[in-house]
MILOVEX-391274 format. One record per residue: y, z, x of N, C-alpha, C in turn; residue in one letter. Coordinates in steps of 0.1 Angstrom, whole numbers, plus 5000, padded with zeros to 4 digits. Example, Ala and Ser with C-alpha at 12.3 -4.5 7.8 and 13.67 -1.06 7.14 Angstrom:
<mitors>
494350785132495550785123496750785132a 497850715128498950715137500050795129s 
</mitors>
This chain:
<mitors>
524154035233523453945242523153805235m 522553815223522253685216523553605213i 524653685210525853615207526353535220r 526153605231526553535244525653405246n 524353425244523453315245523853195236y 524253225224524653125214525953055219l 526853135224528153085229527852985241a 526953025250526652945262525952815257i 525052825247524352715242525252615236a 526252665228527152575221528052505232l 528452585242529252525253528452415260r 527152435263526352335269526252205261q 526052225248526052115239527352035239l 528452105239529752035239530051975252w 529652035263529951985276529251855279k 527951845274527151735277526951655264n 527951595259527951535245526951425244q 526851335255525951225254524451265254l 524151365263522751405263522451495250f 523351565245523151645233522951545221s 523751445221523651345210522251275210a 521851235223520551165224519451265220l 519551385224518451485220518451505205n 519551525199519651555185519251435176i 519751315180519351195172517851165174v 517351185186515951155188515051255180g 515351385180514651475172514851455157l 516051425153516251395139515351285134t 515351175141514551055137513051105137v 512651175148511251215148510851305137g 511651405134511351495123511351425109l 512351345107512451275094511351185091a 511051095101509950995099508551065099v 508351155108506951225108506851305095s 507851365090507751445077507551345066t 508151235065507951135055506551085054f 506051055066504651005067503651115063i 503951235068503051355065503051385050a 504251375044504251395029503451285022l 503551165026502751055020501251085021y 500851115034499451145036498951265028v 499751365028499451485020499351445005w 500251365000500251314986498951244983h 498551154993497351074990496051164991e 496051265000494851345001494751454990f 495751464983495751574972495851514958h 495151404956495051344943494151434934y 494751454922493951524911493551664915d 494451734921494151874924494851974914r 495651914905496451994896495752024883f 494751944880494051964867493352104867e 493352164855492852304854491352314858p 490552214856489152214859488752114869f 489652084879489451974888488151994896a 487852114900486652134908485352124900d 485452124887484252104879484251974871r 485151894873485351764866484751654874t 483851574868483151464875483251334866y 483351224873483251094866481851044868r 481350984857479950924858480150784863i 479350744873479350614878477950554876m 477850434871476650364869476450274881s 475250274887474950204899473750114897v 473849984898472649894896472549804908a 471349764911471049674922471049534916t 471849444922471949304917472049214929y 471249114930471349024941471049094954g 470249194955470049264967471049364971g 472149374963473249464967473449564955e 473949684959474249784949475649754944e 475749754930477049724924477349854915i 478649904917479050024910479849984898s 479650054886480350024874480950164870f 482250174870482850304866483050314851p 482850204843483050214829481750204821n 481650284810480450294803480750274788l 479650254780479750234766480150364759h 480850344748481450464742480350564737e 479150514733478150604728477550694739s 477750654751477050734762477650874762f 479050884761479651014761479251104750g 479051044738478651114726477251174728r 476351094734474951134737474951254747q 475751244757475751344768476151474762i 477151474753477551604747476451674740k 475651594733474551654725473351684733r 473051604744471751624750471751694764q 472951714770472951784783473751914781v 473052024779473752154777474652204788p 474352154801475252194812476652134812e 476852034803478151974802479052054792v 480152104797481052194788481952104780e 482451994786483351904779483251764784q 483451664775483451524778484751464775v 485251384785486551314783486251164785v 486551084775486450934776487850874775r 488150784784489450724784489350584790w 490250494786490350364792491850334794s 492150274806493550244809494050114802d 493250064793493649944785492749824787g 492849734777492049614777492949494780l 493949504787494849394790496249414783g 497049314782498349324776498249344761d 499149414756499249444742500749444737v 501049394726502449384721502649514713v 503749584716504249704708505549664702l 505849724690507049694683507549814675q 508749854677509249964669510249914658s 510949804661511749734651511949584656d 512849514649512949374652513549344666a 514249444671514949424684514149484696t 513149564693512349634703510849584701h 510549474707509249414707508949364721r 507949424728507649394742506049394744f 505749314754504349314758504149424769k 503149514767503049624776501649624783e 501549674795500349694802499949844801l 498749884804498250014806498450104793n 498250034781498150104769496650144766i 496350264769494950304769494450374757g 493150414757492550484746491950614752y 491850714744491350844750490950934739a 489951024742489651144734490751244734d 490751324724491751434723491551534735a 490351544740490051634751490751604764s 491351484765491951444778493151534781i 493851574770495151654772494851794779i 493951874774493652004781492851984794p 491951894794491051884806491851824818v 492651724815493451664826494751734828m 495051834821496351914824497551834820g 497551744810498651664806499651754799l 500951744802501951824796502751744785k 502851804773503551744762504951794762l 505951704760507351744758507551774743l 506851694735506951704720505551684714q 505251744703504051724696503051834699g 501951834691500951934692499751884700d 499351944711498251904720496951904713p 496751984702495551994695495251884686q 496351824681496151714671496751584675t 497251574688497951454692497051334692a 495751344696494851234696493551264688l 493651354679492451404672492051314660s 492951234655492651154643492951004646e 492350914638492650774640494150744636p 494650634642496050594638497150664646g 496750734657497750804664497950754678r 499150764683499550714697500450814704i 500150844716500950934724501750844735v 503050864736503850784745504250864757l 504450804768505050864780506550874777t 507250954784508750964781509450834783r 509150754794509750624796509550534785q 508350524779508050434769508750474756l 508850604753509550664742511050624742a 511650634754513050604755513250454753e 512250374758512450224757512450184743k 511650244734511450194720512350274710y 512650394713513350484704514650544709f 515050514721516250564727516250714728g 517350774723517450924724516950994711d 516450914702515950974689514551044692k 514251134683512951204684511851104678n 510951054686510050954680508851004673p 508551134674507351194668507451174653v 506351124648506251094634506750954630g 507350874639507750744636506550644638k 506750524634505750424634505950324645t 504850284652504950184662503850084659l 504249954658503249844655502549804667i 501149824667500249794678499649654676f 499749574686499149434686499549354674d 500849364670501549284660501149314646k 500149394643499649414629499349554626h 499049644635498449764632499449884634f 499849954623500850064625500150184630p 500750244640500250374646501450474645l 501050604643502050704642502150774656t 503450784661503650854673503451004671v 502551054678502151194675502651294686s 502951244698503451334709504151254720a 504851324728505551264740505051334752i 504551264762504051324774505151334785l 505151434793505951444804505551344815d 506451314824506051224835504751264842d 503851164843502551194849502751204864l 501951294870502051304885501651174891p 502251134902501951014909500651014917t 500251134920498951154927497851184918n 497551094909496451104899495850974896s 494550964895493850844891494050814876v 494550914868494850894854496250834853i 496350714850497650644849497750554836g 498750574828498850494816500350504811f 500750414802502050424796502050484782r 500850474776500650534763499150544760a 498750634752497350654748497250654733l 496250564729495850554715494650644713v 494550714701493350794699492150704699s 491050744706489950654707489250624694l 489350714685488750684671489450574664s 490650534668491450424662490850294666s 490150284677489850154682489150054673m 488150104666487350004657488249954646p 489450014643490349964632491449874637t 491449834650492549764656492249614658l 491449554650491249414651489849374657g 489549244656488249194659487949214674a 488949194683488749204697488349344701k 489149444696488749584699487449624693q 487149574681485849604675484649554684q 484849434689483849374697483549454710q 484649494716484549574728483949714725v 484349764714483849904710482249894708w 481749794702480349784699479549744711k 480049654720479149604730479649624744g 480849664746481449664760481349804767g 481249794780481349914788482849924793g 483650004786485049994789485650134791f 484950244790485450374791485050444804l 486050504811485750594822485350724815s 484150774819483650894812483551014822t 484251114819484251234827483551354820y 482951434828482351554822482851674830v 483051784823483351914829482051994828v 481552034840480252104840480552254839l 479652324833479752474832479752534846r 480452644847480452714860479052744866p 478852714878477552734885476552624883g 476852514876475952404874475952314886t 474752274890474552184902474652034897r 475551954903475751814898474451734899p 473651764910472351684911471451704899t 471451824894470551854882471051774870a 472351764869472951694857472651544859v 472751494871472451354874471051314869e 470051404872468651374867468551364852k 469351454845469251454831470051334825k 470951274832471651154828470751034827l 469751034836468750924836467950924823q 467751044817467051054805467851024793q 469151044794470051014782470050864779v 470050784789470150644787468950584780k 467750654780466650594773466750584758s 467650664752467850664738468950554734d 469550484744470650394741470250254745l 470850154739470650014743471649964753q 471149944765472049904776471549774781f 472349694787471949564793471049584804v 471349684813470449704825469949844824d 468649854820468049984819467650044833l 467749964844467350014857468550084864s 469650084858470850154864470550304866a 471150354876471050504878472550554877k 472650684875473950744872474250854883y 475450844888475950944898477151014893l 477351134898478551204895479451204907l 480751174905481751184915482851284911e 483051374920484051484916485451424915v 486251464906487551414903488451394915l 488451504923489451494935489051394945s 487851344945487351244955487551104951s 487951074938487950944933488950854940l 490050904944491050814950490650754963h 490050834972489750794985488250764988l 487350834980485950834984485050784973d 485550724963484750674952483950544957s 482850524951482050404955482750284951r 483650294941484350174936485650144943s 486050224953487250204960487050154974e 488050094979487950034993487850155003s 487050135013486850235023488050235033k 488850135033489950125042491050205039g 491150265027492350345023492450475032t 491350545033491350665041491650635056r 491050525061491350485075492850455077q 493450395067494950365068495750495069s 495350595061496050715061495950785075l 494750785081494550835094495450765104y 495550635103496450555112497850595110v 498350615098499750655095499950795101l 498950885099499151025104499251015119l 498450935126498550925140499850875144t 500450775137501750725140502850835139i 502650915128503651025127503551115138a 502351155143502251245155502851175167l 502651045168503150975180504650975180v 505250945169506750945168507351085171i 506751185165507151325167506951365182l 505851325188505551355202506551285211a 506951155207507951085216509251155215l 509651205203510951275202510951395211a 509851475210509751595218509751565233v 509051455237508951415251510351375255i 511151305247512551275250513351395254n 513151505245513951625248513551685261y 512251695263511751765275512151675288v 512051545287512351455298513851465301s 514651465291516151465294516551605299l 515951705294516251845298515851875312t 514651835316514151845329514951755339t 515351635334516151555343517451615347a 518051695338519251755341519051895347r 517851925352517552055358518452085370a 518751985378519552005390520952045386t 521452005374522752045370522852195366k 521752255363521752395359521152485370r 520752425381520052495391520952605397a 522152565401523152665407523452775397k 523552745384523852845374522652945374e 521452895374520252985374520253075387v 520553005398520553075411521553195411g 522753165407523753275407523353385398i 522853355386522553455376521453545381r 520453475388519353555394519853645406k 520753585414521253655425522053785422a 522653785410523453905405522653995396i 521253965395520454065388519854015375g 520053885372519553835359517953825360g 517353865349515853865348515353725343q 514153695346513653565342513453555327r 513053675321512853665306514153645299q 515253695305516553675299516953525299e 516653465311516953325312516053245302l 514753275301513853205292514453225278i 514953345274515553365261516753275259g 517553265269518753175268518353035265q 517452985273517052845272516352815259f 515552915255514952895242515952895230f 516952975231518052965221518752835221i 518952775233519552645234518652535227e 517352555229516352465223516352475208s 516352605203516352635189517552575183f 518752595189519952545184519852385182l 519352315192519252175192518352135181t 517152195180516152155170516652195156t 517352305155517852345142518952235136t 519752195145520752085141519951965137l 518951925145518151805142517351825129a 516851955127516151985115517051965102f 518252015103519252005092519551865089g 519751785100520151645098518951565092l 517751595097516551525092516351555077s 516551685073516551715058517451635050l 518651615055519651535048519251395047a 518751335059518351195059517251175050v 516251265050515051245042515351255027l 516151345023516551365009517351235004q 518251185013519051075009518350945009a 517450925018516750795019515350795012l 514950905007513550915001513350804990f 514250794980514050694969514050554975p 514950524984515050394990513750354998w 513350455006512150425014510950405006a 510750484995509650464986509650324980n 510750274976510850144969510650034980q 511250054991511149945002509749935007a 509050045008507750045014506650035003l 507050034990506050014979505150134978g 505650254980504750374979504850434965l 503850504961503850564948504050714950q 505250754952505650904953506950914945m 507051024938508351054931509051174938d 510251194934511051294941510551444939n 509551454930509051594927508351654940r 507851564948507151614960508151684969v 509451644969510351714977510751854973l 510351894961510652024956509452114956a 508352064961507052144962506952224974q 506152334973506052424985505552354997g 504552264996504052205009505052135016p 506052075009507152005016507952095025y 508352205019509152305027508352375038w 507052405034506152455045506052365056g 505852235053505752135064506952125072l 508152125066509352115074509552235083m 509352355078509452475086508452475097l 507252435095506252425105506652325116a 507152215112507552115122508752165130l 509652235123510852295130510352395141w 509452485137509052585147508252515158l 507352425155506552365165507352285175v 508352205169509252135178510052225187c 510552335181511352425189510552485200s 509352525197508552585208508152475218v 507652365214507252255223508352205231l 509552185225510652125232511352225241a 511152355238511952455246511052525256g 509752535254508952615263508952565277a 508652435279508552385293509852385300y 510952335294512252345301512652485304p 512352575295512752715297511952775309a 510652755309509852805320510252735334l 510552615333510952535345512252585351l 513252585342514652625347514652775351l 513952855344514052995347513253025360s 512452935365511552965376512252915390g 513452865389514152825402514352945410f 514152935424514353045433515753035438r 516453145436517953145440518153115454p 517353155464517553125478517552975481a 516752905473516552755475517652685467v 517852715455518752635447520252645451v 520552765457521952785462522252705474l 521152655481521352565492521452415488k 521352395474521552255469520252185466g 519052255467517752195463517052275453t 516052215447515252285437513752285442t 513052375435511552375439510752325427n 511252215421510552155409509352075414v 508152115411507052045415506451955404r 506552005392505951935381506951875372f 508151895373509251845364510051735370g 509651675381510451575387510251435382g 510451335390510451195386509051155381a 507951215387506651175383506351205369g 506651325364506451355350507251275341l 508551255344509351165336508851025335r 508350975346507750845346506550835336q 505750945336504550945327505050945313v 506151025310506651035296507150895292f 507950835301508550695297507350595295t 506350605303505250505301504550535288t 504350655284503750695271504550635260l 505850655261506750615250506650465248q 506750385259506750245257505350185255f 504250265259502950225255502750225240t 503250335234503250345219504050235212a 505250215218506150115212505449975212s 504949935224504349805226503149795217i 502249895217501049895209501349865194g 502349945189502749925175503349785172l 504149735182504749605180503649495180l 502649505189501449415188500749415175i 500549535170499949555157500749485146c 502049505146502949445137502949295137s 502849245149502849095150501449035145l 500349115148499149065142499149075127v 499649185122499749195107500549085101l 501749055107502548945102501848805103y 501148785114500448655116499348635106t 498548745104497448745094498048715080q 499048795076499648775063500248635061m 500848585072501348445071500248345069r 499148375076497948285075497348285061f 497348405055496848415041497748345031l 499048355033499948295024500048145025q 499748085037499847945039498447875039t 497347945039496047875039495847795027k 495247675029494847585018493747655010n 494047684998493047754989492147654982l 492447524983491647424975492347414961g 493347484959494147474946495647484949i 496447404944497847404947498647494937n 499047614943499647714934501147704935r 501747624943503247624945503947574933e 505047644929505947594918505247594905q 504147664903503447664890503647794882v 504047784870504347894861503247894850v 502648004847501748014836502348074824g 502448004813503048054801501948094791m 502048214787500948274778501048214764y 499948174758499848134744498948224737i 499548304728498748404720497748334711d 496648414709495548364701496048324687s 497048394681497548364668498248224667e 498548174679499248034680498247924682l 496947954680495947854683496147724675t 496547744662496747624654498047544658s 498947604666500147534670500047504685q 498847524691498747504706499047364709f 498547264702498747124705500247084705t 500947134695502347104693503147164705a 502847294708503547354720503247284733i 501947244735501647174747502347044748r 502446964737503046834737504546854740d 505146954734506646984737506847014752a 505947094758506147124772505847004780v 504846924777504646794784505846704784r 506546694772507746614771508846664780q 508846804782509946864790509546854805w 508346884809507946884823507346764828a 506846674820506146554824504646574821g 504046464817502646464812501746514824v 501946474836501046504847501346644853n 502346724847502646854853502246964844n 501346944834500947044825499447044823v 498847164824497447184822497247314815a 495947344811495647464803494447524809a 494347664807493247744811493147864802t 492047924801491848034792492148174799n 492348164812492448294820493648284830t 494148404832495248414842494548404856k 494948314864494448294877494848394887l 494148424898494448524908494648664902f 493748694892493748824886492348874884s 492149004882490749054880490249024866p 490948954858490548934844489648804843n 489348734853488548624853487048664849i 486548594839485248624833484148614844m 483248704845482148704854480848714847t 479848624850478548624845477548664856y 476548734852475448764861474348664858f 474048574867473148464864472048454875m 470948394872469848384881469548244884e 469448204897469148064900467748024896t 467647894893466347844889465347844901a 465947804913465147814925465347944932k 464248004936464348134944464748254935g 465048234923465448344914466448434920k 467448374927468548444933469548494923k 469948614923470948664914472348644919q 473248584911474648554915475648614905l 476748654910477948684901478848554901m 478848494889479548364888480848374879v 481948334885483148334878483248214868n 483748234856483748124846485148104841a 485547974841486847934836486647824826l 487547824816487647714806488947644809t 488847514811490047434815490047304807v 491147234807491247104802491146994813d 491146874809490946764819492146754829k 493346764825494546754834494546864845p 493746974843493747084852493447044866f 492446954868492046914881493046844889f 493646734883494646664891495946744893d 496346814882497646884883497546994894m 496347064895496247174904495647134917m 495347004919494946954932493546994935g 492647014925491247044928490446914930v 489746904942489146784946487746774940r 487346654936485946634931485046594942w 483846654942482746614950481846514943q 481546544930480846454921481546454908y 482446364905483046364892482146324880p 482346374868481546334857481546184854p 480546134848480545994845481645954836a 482345844840483445794832484745884832g 484845974842485946064843487245994843w 487445894851488745824852489145744840e 488245704832488545614821488545674808t 487745774805487545824792488145964790g 488446004778488846134774487646224774a 487846354774486746454773486346464758v 485246414754484746424740483846534737s 483246594748482346704746482546804758k 482046924756482247024767481446984779e 482046984791481446954803481247074811l 480147084819479847204827479947154842t 480947214849481147174863481047294872v 480347284883480147394893480947364906y 481147464914481747444927480647434937n 480947394950479947374960479147494963q 479847614962479147734965477947764956t 478047724944476947734934475747654939v 475947524943474947444948474247494961l 475147544970474547604982473747724979k 474147814971473447944968472147904960e 472247804952471047764943470047674951a 470347634963469447554971469347414966g 470347354960470347224955470847124966i 470047024969470446914978470446784971r 471246694977471346554971472346554960g 472146454951473146444940472746544929n 473646644927473246744917473246694903p 473946574900474146524887472746474882l 471846444891470546394887469446504888q 469846624888468946734889469146834878q 468146924875468347024864469447124868p 469747204858470747304860470347404871s 471347444879470947544890470547684885p 470847704872470547844867469447844856f 468847954855467847974844468548024831k 467948014820468448074808469347974800g 469848024789470547944779472047934783t 472448014794473848004797474247874804a 473247794809473547674816472347574815a 472247514803471147424802471547284805n 470647194810470947054813471447044827g 471646914831472146884844473646914845s 474146944857475546964858476246834855p 477446844849478246724846479146684858d 479446774867480246744879480246854888g 480746824900480846934911482246914918v 482947024919484247024926484147094940v 485047064948485147134961485547274958a 485147364967485447504966486947534965d 487347624957488747664957488747814953f 489747884958489748034957490548074945h 490048164937490748234926490848384929v 490348434940490448574944491048574958h 491148694964491748714977490748654988s 491348645000490548595011489848705019l 489748825013488948925018487448895018h 487048815008485748775007485548625006g 484348565007484148425006484448374992p 484348234991484648174978483548224968v 483948254956482948294946482248174940s 480948184936480348084928481148074915p 481347944910482247924899481647814889m 481747844877481347754866482647724857m 482947594856484147554848483647484836l 484047524825483847454812485047364809s 484847234809485947144807485947094793v 486947124785487047094771488146994768v 488146944756489246854752490546924753s 491646854756492946914757493546954744d 492846924733493246974720492247094715t 491347134724490347234719491047364717s 490547434707491047564704490347674712r 489347644719488547744727489447794739s 490347714743491247764754492047884750i 492547884738493447994733492748084723t 491448074722490748164712491048314714a 491048354727491448494730492748504738n 493548404736494848394744494548314756g 495448214759495248134771496648104777g 496548014787497847984795498047834796y 499247794794499747654799500247674813l 499747584822500147584836501147474837l 502347504841503447404842503947404857i 503847284863504447274876505947224876r 506747314881508147284881508547194892l 509547104889509947014899510647084911r 510547024923511347084934512847094931p 513447194936514947224934515247254920q 514247294912514447344898515147474898t 516147484889516847614887515847704878n 515147794885514047864879514547944866v 515548024867515948094855516348004843p 516947894846517247794836516047734830e 515047704839513747644834513047744825a 512947864829512247964821512947984807l 514247984807514947984794514647874785a 514547754791514147634783512647644778q 511747694787510447714782510347824771l 511147924772511148024762511647964749k 512647884749513147814737512047734730a 511347654739510247574733509147664727i 508847774733507847874728508247934715y 509547974714509948044702510247954690e 510147824692510247734680509047754671r 507947804676506747824668506747964661s 507848034662508048164656506848254659r 506648284672505448364676505648514672p 504548584670504548724668504548804681s 504148734692504148794706505348744714a 505948824722507148784730506748684740p 507748604745507448504756507048584768f 505948534774505448594786504948494796d 505148514809504748414819504448484832y 503848414842503648454855503748334864y 504048364877504048254887502748274895f 502048164898500748164905500948224919l 502048174926502148224940502448374940d 503148424931503448574930502148644927e 501348594918500048654915499148664927a 499148554935498348544947498848644957y 500148654959500648754968500348894965d 500148924952499849064948498449104952k 497649004954496249034959496249114972l 497349094980497449154993498549264993y 498749334982499749434981499549544992a 498349594994498049695003498349655018k 497949525021498249475034499749455036e 500449415026501949395027502549535029e 502149635022502649775024502449825038r 501149795043500849845056501749765067l 501949645064502849565074504249615074a 504749655062506149705061506249845068r 505149925066505150055073505150035088l 504249945093504249925107505549865113f 506149775106507449725110508449835112n 508549915101509550025101509250125112g 508050165114507750265124507850215138f 507550085139507650025153509150025157t 510049985148511449995151511950135154a 511450235147511850365150511250415163l 510050385166509450425179510250365190t 510650235189511450175199512750235201l 513350275189514650345190514550475198l 513450555194513350685201513050665216v 512250565220511950535234513150485241a 514050405235515250355241516250465243c 516350555233517250675235516850755247l 515550775249515150845261515450765274g 515250635273515450555285516950545288l 517850545278519250545280519650675287l 519150785282519450915288519050925302g 517850885305517350885319518150795328l 518450685323519250585331520650645334m 521250715324522550775326522450885336t 521450965335521251075345521051015359f 520250905360519950845373521250795379s 522150735371523350685376524250805381v 524250915374525051035378524551085391e 523151095392522551155404522751065416a 522950935415523050845426524450795428r 525450865422526850815423527250795438t 526950895446527350875460526650765467k 525350755465524550645471525050515467e 525450495454525950365450527250335457i 528150445458529450425465529150375480g 528250445487527950405501527450265502v 526550225493526050095493527049985491r 528050015482529149925479530049905491k 530350025498531150015510530449935521v 529149945522528449865532528149725528l 528649685516528649535513527549505502g 526949595496525949565485526649495474a 525949395468526449315457526149395444s 526849345433526649405420525149385416v 524649265417523349235413522249315420s 522449335433521549415441521449565436s 522649615432522649755427522049765414i 522349665405521749665392520249655393v 519749575402518249555404517749695409t 518449755419517949885424517749985413l 518749995404518750095394517750065383l 517449935381516649895369515149875372s 514849845385513449805388512449915385k 512750035388511750145386511450155371d 512450145363512150155348511450035343f 511749915348511049795343509549805347l 509249855359507849875363507049955353k 507750065348507050145338506750065325l 507749985322507549905310506349805312v 506249745323505149655326503749725326l 503749845331502549925331502149955316i 503149985308502950015294502349895287s 502749775291502149655285500749645288i 500349675300498949665305498049765298l 498649885295497849985289497749965274v 498849925267498849915253498049795248a 498049685255497449555250496049575246s 495149625255493749635251493549735239p 494349845239494149935228494549875214l 495649795214496149735202495149625198a 494549545208493649445205492349505198w 491849615203490649675197490949715183y 492149785181492449835167492649725157a 493349615161493549515151492349425149m 491449415159490249345157489349415147n 489349545147488549615137489149595123k 490549595122491149575109490849435104w 490849335112490649195108489149175103l 488249265106486949255101486849265086e 487849315080487849325065488149195058g 488449085065488748955059487648855063f 487248775052486348665055487048555062a 488348545060489148435066490248505074y 490348485087491248565095491648475107k 492748525114493248465126492548505138i 492648435149492248485162493448555169d 493248665175494348735182494548655196i 495548585196495848495208496748565218v 496848505230497548565241499048575238w 499648475231501048475229501548595222w 500748665213501148785206501448895216i 500548905226500849015236502048975245f 502148845248503348805256504648825249a 504648795236505848805228506148955227l 505249045224505449185223506049245236a 505349205247505749255260507149205263g 507449075260508749015263509849085255g 509549105242510549175234510949315238l 509849395241510149525246510849525259v 510349435268511049435281512549395280t 512849305271514149265268515049375263g 514449445253515149565247515349675258i 514349695266514549795277515549755286a 515649625290516549575299517949585294l 518149555281519449575275519949715275l 518949805272519249955272519750005285t 519149965296519450015309520549935316i 520749815311521749725318523149775317s 523449835305524849875303525249985313f 524450085315524750185325524650135339q 523650055342523450005356524649915360s 525049825351526149735354527449815356i 527649915347528849995348528850075361r 527750125365527650195378527950095390a 527449975389527549885400529049835401a 529749835390531149795390532149905394l 531650025395532450145398533150135411m 534350185412535150185424534450275434n 534050235446533350325455534250445460p 535550425460536450535464536250645455v 536250615442536050725432534650785433n 533650705436532350755437532250855449s 532850825460532750905472533651035470l 534751015463535651125461534951235453r 534051195444533451285435532551395442s 532251365455531451455463532351545470e 
</mitors>
C-alpha cells in the first residue's frame, strides 16, 4: 500500500511540475534560511558551555559609582587574584588573563615580522579551567614559567610554516625572546576567551618599561574564579569586599560582583543590552520565513483541492477509507518536504562559509557537525511535514463523494478567504521587514554622512613607534614634503578607537564628576582636521607653540557651568591635572560613535617637534589628495617610513574605516535584514505566482466567454489582478504601524538619529506593490491574450 502511495505521490509531483517546483523551492528557502538563523541564535546563546567547570566559573566585576552612575570595570590589578587565592577558601581555582595591551610586534626571522593584535597574558590555570586543547606541548608547563608563549595554530603557521615551532624562539616587542611552549587548537567561536597567542603572565614584568608600568599600577586582567561545589556566589561576593582592604586601589568604594561564565556574552553588566534583543528579532524572522513557506504549501495545496476532488470522491465511492486518504496525502507532503529538506541541507552546507563572511558573523564550520545542528534539521523536517501536510490531508480526505462527483466541493474553511488571509500575512511580513531595512539604511547613511566636527575623509594615520622618537621630526618633514605642509598633523592616539585616554576629573563648580577624553596633538591638527575654534589661544595665528597649551571642548564648559569668556576664568577642574586658565576652547567634535553624546575632551597642544606625541607610540595624520591612487600612496609612505630603518613594521589605518567599524553591529544587522527581506519577498511572490496560476486555470472558461463578448485585454488583466493587489494594500496598512513601533524602539539607542518619515512607508509599499504586480502580470497578461476558442474548447 505504501508503495502505491509513493507512486501516486511521485505521479502527482511530476504531473503538476509548476506547483511542485513552487512548493519545493519555497520550503527549501524557508528551511535553509530558518535553520541558518536558528544555528546562529543557538551559537550565541551557548557561549562558554564547553568549559569543564563552566557552571562554577565566575568573572569578578568591579562596580563603582561615578558622576551619579554605576560604572563597571571587568579588569582588575594582578595582585587581586593572588590575594583571593589565599584569603577566600571557597575559591578552588583562580584564572587571570588579558587579551592584550594593544599592538605588539612579533618576529621569528628577518622575513617574518608582523604587528599583531590580541597577544594576551595568562596564568597556567587557563588551560585546564577553560578547556583549551593543545595540539603540541605539555599543558602543565606551557605557561608555568616566565619567557614562554603559546601560539594558536594559525599564528604558528604564519611564523613557522609546516615546521614544529615548539622550542623555537619568537621575538616579542622587538627585543624580548620568548620560547614557544605549545600550540593551541582552534578556539571555539562561541567563547568570550579570544586571543591569537598567550604569554605566561609571570613574564610580563620582564618585557619592558610599558609592561612593567601596567603590571605595577594598572587594572588589566580579567579575573575568574572557580568556586568549590555547593558554594553560594553571594557569600563569596561578601568576602571579596574584605579582600580589597589589604590592597591599594584607586577607588576603595568599589564593590565586587560575580558573573557566571556562561552569561558574560549576553548578560554581563559591561555588554550592550541590545545583543539579546537582536537575537530575539532574528529568531522571530526565522519563524516568520518558515511559517511563510509552510503557508505557501498549504495555500497552494488547498487551492488545487478542486483538482483532486473527483479523485477523492471516486475512491470513497468504491470503498476507500478516510484514514487511507489521509495517509496518502501525508506521504505526498512528506515526499515534498523531504525533497526540500535535502535541498536545504545542500544549500546550507554550500553557502555557509559565504554567508558567514558576507554577514560578518562569527561562526565556523564546526557548528555544522555538531549534534544540535542535525537535531534542529530533523525537528524542522518533521514539524514542516506535519504542519504542511495535516490541514490539506484532513481537508481533501473530508470531501463528500455525493457532492464532489456533481462538480462541487464542501470546502468551508479552505477556500478563497483562508488563502487571502495567508497572502495578507505573507506580504505584511515582507513589507514590515522592508520598512525596517529602509530605516536601518537611512540611519546608517545618516551616521556615515553626519558632520562630526572633524574631517575624517581621505585621512590615513601612519604609526610612529616609540623607538623612532628621535627620528620623528625627520620622518614628519619627509611626509610633509611628499603630502604638503598643510596636509600633515600628529596625535598620540588612534582616533575612533577605544584606546583614547580617559581621565576621571571633578569640576571646580558643583564638584561634578566627569569622564574626560584626553588627546595630545600638534598645532597643525586643528586646521588640517577641520576643528573649529570657539576661543583660540592668544597669538595662535602668528606664533608657534612654545609651551604646552590646554584646550577644552564646549561640552567641558557646559558640564562645568562656565559662562562668558573661559580664557579669563580659572580651570574648570579641581586638582593638579588641570591648573590655570584654559588656553583655548574648540567646538565639539566626535571621536566616538553617535550612540552617545559628545564626550568632554581635553587636548594638550604641544610643539610639532615635541617627543611627547610619540613617547608611547603616536600617529602622523596625512590627508591624501582627491583622486589619489591609494595603494601607490601607501607604498610611497612605506618607503619614507622604512628609510629610518625601524624595528616595527609599517602600520597604518584610515580614519573613515575606523569610524565605520564603530557601527559594526548595526551594519551586520542591516545586512541580515536586507537578506532576509529579499528572501521573505521571494517566498511571498512564489506563493502569489502559484495562486495566480491556479486562478487563471480555474477561470479559463470565464476568460474565454468575456473575450467572446468583447472584453479588452486590459480589463481582463485588471479583473485577475485587482483582488491580489487589494491584499497587498491591506498588508501595507497592517505592516506600517508595526514596523514604525519596532524601529522607533531601535532608534532610541542613538543620541543622534533620523526621524521616520512618510516616504519610507510609501517607498516600501510601492516597491512591494510593484514586485507583486510584476509577479502576477505575467500570468494575467498571458491569460488575457489566450485564444477564446481554445479556452472554451477546454471545457
